[in-house]
N, C-alpha and C positions, 0 to 999 in steps of 0.2 A: 707868520710861521711859528708853530709851537717850538718851545725849547724846553728840554727836560734837564733840570739841574740836580746835581747830587748835593750832599751835605757840605761840600767844600766849594760850591759855586762853579763847578766844572760843568760845561754843557756836554751831555751824553747823547751823541748822535751817530755812533758807529758800532756795528756789531760784526764780529767774526763768527762765522757759522761753520762748524765742522760737520760734514755730511757723512763721514765714515771714519772709523779708526783703522781701517785696513790700508796696507801699503804694498807696492810691488817692489820695494827695496828693503834692505835690512841694515840700515846705516849703523855703524858701530857705536856712535854716541847717542843713538835714539832708541835702540832696542837690542835685546840679546840675540845671539845668532839663531836661536830656535824660534824667534819671534815672540809675540805676546798673545795671550789668550784673547781672542776677539770678543767684542760685545755681541751678544746674541742678536740675530736679525730682528727678532720681535721687539727688542729694546731700542732699536735705532728709530729715530723719528722718520716718519714718512715725509715725502715732499709736501703733501697737503698740510701736514702738521707744521712744517717749517714755514710754509706760506701763510698760514693762519697767524703764527707768532709775528711774522714780519708785518702783516697788515695792521695788527694791533700796535706794534712798536712804531710804525710809521705815523700813526695817528698821535703818538706821543712826541714825535720829533725826530725819529730815526731817519737818517739820510744816506748813510754810507754802509755798504755791505762788502765783506770779503768772504769768499768761499774757500774753505780749507779742508784738511783731513788730519790724519792719514794722508793718502793721496786721493784728492777728490775725483780725479779722472777715472779711477777704477770703479766708481759707482755707476750703475746703469742709468742711462737717460739723463745724465747731468746737464746736457744742453737744454732739455725740457725745463728743468728747474731754473736755469739761468734765464731762459726766455720768459718764464712765468714771473720771476722776480722783477725783470725789466718792465713788465706791464703794470707793476704796482705804482700808482701815482705817488710821487714824493721821493722815490729813490733817485738820488742824484749821481751816485758813483757805485759801480759794481765791478769788483775785481776778483781774481782767483790766484791762489798760491799753489804751485805744482813743482814736482821734482823734474818735470820735463820729459820723462820717459815716453809718455803717450802724447806729447804736445804736437808732434808732426801730424799725427792722425786726427787730432781734435782742433787744430788752429782755426781752420775755416769755419767749422761748426760753432766754435766759441764766439767768433766775431759775428756770425750770422745770428746767433742767439742774443747778442747784445752786450757781451762782456766788454768792459772798457779797456782793461789791460791785464797782464799777468806778471806775477813775481815768480822767478825760477830759482829754486834752491840748488846750488852747485858749489861743492867744496873742494874740487880739484879739477885741473885742466889736463892732468896726466892720466892716460888710460889705465895703467897698472894701479896707480894710487886710487883712482876713482873706483876701480873694481874692488880694491881692498876696503875702502871706506864704506862702500855700499853693499859689500859682500856679494859681488857678482854682477853689478851694473855695467852697462856698456855706454861709455861716454858719448860715442858717436850718435846714439839715439837722442841724447839730450841736445847736442850741438845741432843736429838736424832739426830738432823741435824748435830751437831758438830761431834758426833761419826761417822756418815755416811761419812762426809767429810774426816775424818781421815782414815777410812777404804778404801775410794776411792783413797787415796794417795795424796790428796790436802795438800801441805806443802810449807811454814809454815802456820799453821792456826793462824790467828790473831783475838783476842777478844778485842773489843773496849768498854771501860766503861767510862761513863761521870759521875764523882762524883758531886753530888749536896748536899749542906749542908742541913741537917735535912730531907733529902729524902732517900739517899742511902749511905751517906759517912761512915756509920758504917760498910759497907761491903768492904771497900777498902782493908783491910788486908786479908779478905776471898778471894777476887779475886787474890791478889798477891800470896797467897799460892798455887794457881792452878799450878804455874810454877815449884813448887818443884817436882811434879810427872808427869806432862804432858809437852810434848815438844811444848807448845804453846807460842806465843808472846802475853802477856796480856798488853794492852796499856791503859793508863789513859789519857783522853783528857779533857782539861778545858771546862767548860760549856760556850757556846757562845750564844750571844743574837740575835737570828734570828726568826723573824716573829711571835712570841707569846708574851704575856704579863707576862710570868712566870719567865723571867730572872730578877734578881736583884743582886746588889752588895753583899748583905748579904748571898746569896745562892752560890756565886762564891767561888771556892777553887782553889788556884794557884797550878801549877805543883810542886813547891817547897814544899808547905804544904803537898800535896799528897805524895810526896817522903818521907817526914819526918814521915808520918804515916806508910808507908810501912816499914821504917827502924826500927819501933818498933818490927818487927819480927826478924830482924837480919841485919847485915851489907850488903850493896850492893856493888858489884864490877862492874865498868864500863865494857861494852862489846863492842868490835870493830866489828860493823856490816857493811856490804856493804851498803854504803850510798844510800838509795833509798827513803828517806822521812824525815820528820821533827822530828821523835822521837829520844830521847836520851835513850839508852838501858843500862840496868844493870841486874845483876842476883845475887841470893843468892848462897852461897857456896854449891856446890853439886847439885844445881837445874838443871833440864833438860830443862826447859824453860827459857825465859827471860822476863823482865818487861820494858816497854817503857813509857816515859812521853812526852806528846805533849802539848806545851804551846803557843797556838796562840794568847793569850791576854797578859799574864804576861811577856813573853820573846819571842817575835815573831821572826820568821825565814824568814822574807821577803827577805833578801838579798840572800837567797839560794833557793828562790821559782823558780820552773822550769815548772809551769803548767798553763794551761788554763782550763776553765770549759765550757762545752757545755750543755745548758739546753735542756729539752725535747722538748721545742717549738722552738729550733733552734737559740738561742742567745749565742754568745760567751762572757763569762765574763773573763776579764783579771785578776781580783782579786776577791776573795771571799767577801771581805769587802768593795767593791766598787759597786756603782749603775751603773757603766758604762757597757753597753752591746752592742755588734755588732750583728745585726740581719742578719743571713745568709739565712733565708728562702725566702725572695723575690728573691734573685739571684738564689737560687736552683729551684724555681718554675716558673721562667720567661724564662728559657732557656739560662741563662747566661753561658758563657764558663768557663772552669776550671780556667782560668786566673783571672776571677773576684772573684771566691771563694778564690783563693790564695791571692788576694789583700786585701780581707776582713780579712783573717786570719792574715796577716802581720799588718793590721791596728789595730787589737785587741792587738797584741803584742806591737806595738808602744804606745798604750794607757795604758799599764801596769804600775801602779804607783811604785814608789820606795819602798813604804811600807805603811801599815795602821797605824793609830795613835789613835786607839780606847781608850787605857788607858789614853791618854792625851786629848782626844777630849771631851771638856766640853759640846759642843752642843749635841753630841751623848749621853753622860751620862744623860743630861737633858731630851732628848727624851725618854730614857729608864725609868727614874724616873717618868715621866708623862704618862707612858704606851703608848707612841706613837712610837712604833717600826716600822720604815718605810721600812725596808729591806724585800725582798722576804723571805718567809719561806724556810728553808733548803730543804724541800721536793720538792719545785719548782725550786731549784737551782741544787741540786744534791749533795749528801753527800761526 
């Protein structure tokens, strides 16, 4: 089996692929109320272009794929793409991140197409608050989607919550208690400063603090999980589900990073927290051979930094303080 290594001897075998920057929600920490100017349709990679990139990347050692957005389920014929990816020899793991709004409609189709599991982003269990955070979303559609995913056999179901101080941090325990009766993985992810002016240090809650809040319910026991991501997992005694903590800022996991990100408009990002991007689209649309696509993929891996320094980066903190967030919003990178 081929293994692609970066300059720091990390094996790169995972790609997150954003297939659209469009979303059917307007979450207050993700985008402004009026939304964002969408990428023109002609600039979005076609499914055929995505599949070509993947075939080349698999030959280099890519094994794991996650489909993201925006909201990936708003793009037409998404199950066709999933089924096509599943047919590529060498892909061992195929998952999707969704806000859950369309999941009830798509759950059966996703599993028939070959998806292995879904991650569902959900930041409140309270209807009024969920409507406030998402600017109009109906939580019942998401809860129905989660139930539909479980009925369809999508497992494990992962629920991702981003605690934000004075917004939804009083629901941390409520989310953690889900795992006592449901076989879900509830993961708490630190609030990251991407593309909006809503991030501030006083709203940030570290993974250690989140864990201490969860421990108000009862002691947590570490769980040995197959290492497939950055979460540290624990469970309550007798619980059927598990709780994960993901700390991209307070205790980053850069030396274990195995991923690249492909944006909807065809740019490979070697690091989420870097502005470096390698544009694949000119090569794709100019008739370049696969060898050129391979060269660009390798170039992006060579450009992968040893790690980010956001907690120590005074320039970045100054930009945040002055409301000059210069990074692409997450909806345009891919979650």
